[in-house]
N, C-alpha and C positions, 0 to 999 in steps of 0.2 A: 504494500500500500504506500501511497505517497500523498502529500498535500499538507494543508494547514493542520497543526496539532498544537492546541493551546494547553498550557498548564493552568492551575488556579492563579498563577502569578505572572506568567509570561506568554507572549505570542510567539509561535515558532513554526517551523516546517519539519516534517519527518519523511524519511525514506526507509522502508523496510522491505527486504527481499529474502526469499528462501534460497539458501545455498545448497544445491544438490550434492550429496556426498555418497560414498559407497555404503557407509553405515547409516546412522541417524542423520537426517538433514539438519543443517544449521540455519541460523538467521544472521543477517547483517542489518543492524538498525542504527540509524543516524538521526539525531534531532538537533536543530540549530535555531537559536534566537539571535537575530542579527545585531541587536543592541542599537544604541544611538551614537552617531558620530560625535566625537569630542565630549562625551559624557562618561567619565570613569565610573559612575555609579550604575551605568547600564551598558556593560561590555558585551561583545559577542560571546555567546556561550554555546559550546558544542558538547554533545554527549553521544558516545558510540558504544554499542554492544555487538560483539562478533563471536558467535559460538562455533563457527566452522573452523576446523583446523586440518592441516594436511602436513604429514611428516612421513619419513620413510616407513614408519611402523603403523600409522593409522590415517584414515581419511574419513573421519566421523565428527559429529558434533559433540561438544563437551557436555551438552544437556539437551533434554527434549525441547522441541519448539515451544510447546505450551508453557513450560517452566521458564524458558528464556524470555518469552514475551511478558510473562508475569513479572520477572525480575526487572526488565526494561521499564515497564509501566510503573512499577512501585518506586523505582529510583527517580524516574522522570517527574513524577508529581511532587517531589520534594525540592526541585530546583527552583530557586527564586532570586530576585534582585537583592543586592546588598541593602541591609537596613530594613528589610520587610520581615 
């Protein structure tokens, strides 16, 4: 999925894709709040979760997609501007 994804505190954009693996499929999730130019109390904020991994020994996700999305969503809702 992709598009606008707002938290209780910030307006942002997200991009989530399924990473096809030989074992469990992973996810790659990115959320970004662009901030306000020349305002150090409203900086660009980026958050990324990537559960797909590939090594000589494994090509599988480190966790189930459902759990990875729950983790991503639970952390995302805690991100806020300074002083709020």
